[in-house]
Each structure stands twice: as C-alpha cells, then as structure tokens.
N, C-alpha and C positions, 0 to 999 in steps of 0.2 A: 065474699071474703073468700071462700074456700079457692077460688078460682086466682085470686091473687098470688093464693100460697103455692096454688101450683106454676106458678107463670116462675113467681120467685128461687123454686126447688129443680127447677130447667133448667132454668139459668147456668147454676155454679155445675150442675154438670156438664153442660155444655164447654164451659169455662174450663173440666179437668180433661174432659176429649180432647180439647188442641191444647192444651200444654201438654198433653202426653202425647198426642203428635209432633209437637215443637222438638219436644224430649229426646223423641225416638229420633227423627229426622237428625236435631244436633250428634246425636250419639251414633247413628248412621256414618253422618260426617267426618265425625272427628277418629271412627273406625279406619274411614279409608285414608286420612289425612296419615292416620299410623303407620297402615301399611303402606301408604306410599314412600313416609320417611323413611321408613326401616328396608324400603325395597334394594335402594341400589346403594346402601353400604357394604356391601359384599365386592361391588365389582369397583365401586371410591378405592377401598382399602386396596384390593390391588393393584388400582391404579400410582400408590402411593408409595405402596411396595417396590412397586419398579422404577418408579422415580428416586427412592432412596438407591436401589442398586444400582443404579447407571450413574447417581452422581459419586457412589464412591468407588466405582470404576474410573470412572472420568478425573478425581481425587487422588487415585493409587491407592484407597483408606483399603482397599480390595482388591486381594490376590487372586490370581485367576483361578485358583483353588479352592477361594471361600465364594469367586460369584458361582464358581460350576455348579459346587453344594446347594449354596440358595435357591439358584433355581434348578436345581434338580425338585425341591422342597415347593418350588411354587409352581412348576409342570404337574406333580403330584395333582396339590391343591385344583389347580384348575381342572384336572380329569375326573376328582370326585365332582366336582361343581357338574359338570356338563352332564355324567352319570345319575346324578340327584332329580337332573331338573328332565333328562327324558324319561327316567320312570314318573314324574310328577307334571306330566302336560308342561311342561317349559320354567315352573317355578320349583322353590327351596322350600320345605318344611318350614318350621319355627325351629325345630331341631336340629335339620340337618344346617341351619344359616349359624343356630350356636353352636354346633359344631367345625362349622366354616372358620367362625369367629377365632376360635380358639386354638384354633390351626396357626390361622394367620396371626394371631398372641403372640405363640411360639417363632413362628419365621421373623416375624416386628423383632422381638427381643435380641435374636441371633445375628441379625443385620446391623441393632447396635451394640453388638461384643464383638462382631468381628470390622465394624470401621474402628473402633476404638482398642484395642488392642494392639501390641509390637508390630504386626505384620503388614508392612505397605511393598507395594508393586514400587518397588528398581530397576529404569529402566538402562538407565545409562547416554554418555554422548554418543556411541559408538553405533555404526550404521544399523547392524542387529539390534541393539537398543533401541534404538529411534525408527528401529520399523513396530516393533512390540510393542512402545507405546502409541503408535498411531492405530495398530491393529484395534488397540483396547479404545480407543476414542472414538473408532468408528461401531466400535460394537457398542459402548455406553452411551451413543448420537441413536442406535436402534433400537435400544432399549429406552430410551427417554420417549421417541417416536410409536411405540408401538411396532414399526416396521420387522422386529423381533423378538418371535414368541417365549416364555420361560426354557422352553423345551429350546429351543433352538439357541438361543444363548448359552446355555449349559454343555449344548455342546459343541461351541465354538470354546469355550473355555477350558474345554476338556483338551480340546488339541493345545489350546494355548497352554497348559499349564502341562502338557508333556514336551512342550515344545522349549518352556521355560526351565524341565527339571534335565531334558537332556542338554542344556544351556551349562547349566549350574555344575554336573557332574564332568563332563567334557573341559571346564575351566578348571575346576579342582584339579584334574591328572592332566594340565598344562599349566600348571604357577599362574595362576589366573586369565591365560589365553585361550583364544580358537585357535585353531590351523584354520591355513586356508580350505582345504579341506570338510574341517567341519564349518565352517563359514558358510561352504557351498551348500551343503546339507540341511543347515538352521535357515537358509536364505530358501532353498527349495519347499520346506517344511513352509516358510512363512508366505510362499505365494500361492502353495495351495489353500491355507487357510482364508487368503485375504477374498480370493476366487470364492470361498464358500461362505463367508460374511455377506461379499456384494448380492451371492444366489439367494441366501434366506432374507435378505432386506428385500428384494424386487419379486418373490414369488408369491405376493398377493395372498397371501398368508399373514396377520395382523393379530396384534395380543387384542381380541373383541373385545368389544363392549360385551358385558353380563346382562340379561332380562332380570327385569326387581324379582 
C-alpha cells in the first residue's frame, strides 16, 4: 500500500513539472511573439508618414514650405533612431520606442493639419507653373518610392519654397506678371533644382528599412 501511495504521489509531481515547462515555453513564445510584433512598428509608421507626405505633395494639399518643415522633423526622428540603435547594439529600448512613437504622433497630427488647412499649392498653367508642378510630382514620386530620404526631401522643398517666394514677390511688384528677365532667373533656379532632384533620387541613398 505504501508503494502504491508513493506511485500516486509521484505522478502529480511529474504532471506539475510538465505543466510548468509547458507554461514557460508558452510564456517564452508569447514574449518572443510580442517582441517581434512590436519591433517593426517604428519603421512601419515612418513609411506610412512618408506615404502621407508624398500624397500631400502630389495632390497639392502640402505646400513646399509645409513639406520642408515636416521632412525636417522626420529627418530628426530618423537621426535620433540611428543614434539610439548605435548605442544599444542595433536595437531600441522600450523607453526609446515610446519616445519615438510620441514624436511620430506629433508629426502625424501636423501632417493632418497641414493637409487640411487653407494652404494649397497653386501652380497655374504658365510654363513656370507647369515646371513647379512637375518638380513637385517628381519629389512626391521619390518620397513614395523611398528614393528620397527625409533630409533630401526637406532640402529640395526648401529650394522650391524659396523659388515660390521669389515668384510671388516678383509678380506682386509687376502687376501679377513676371518680366522676361525674371522668368529666365526662375527657369535657371528650376533647372538647378531639377538636376538636384535627379541626383538625390539616383545617389544610392534610400529611406532605409529600420531594424526591429
């Protein structure tokens, strides 16, 4: 009877040990799954933000100045992400992910506000206007494809913004028109920006995929 009692006492212990191992494996796999699922969130949000900016540029909902401002903020977040990963063996800590997520929330809100305010990009049917629209379409395509980084886009859009400001000032000074000399000057600046767009899109740098 004692032997039988010992056998029955051993069985529950073995079952408990097996159950415990199963729970540990389940918890481990769950943790791994959680880590892997939370990993790409930073990059997925970055891609989504760029897609929204590119769409805004293409549709004219974002002006050159608004786009430059947004992309400056995106470039700053990208830089902070690279620095944090370099300091932590290529990964982000939980607090760093939270901080970056908060910054992305701020940029996301600004993208929405800028795309739905009264400011829109108007190019017109003139040769100058058509070139402005074409440049913006090329920038939008580069943003969407990843050929242009946030920093490159911000730089290009700052150039576009300065050209737009010059056109606006020249037209105000001349009854809404550009003189032949002013058109030649604007055309020269647009040529320079056009070449820079091409170089930036073909220099091998891309809006890279972030590590988990």
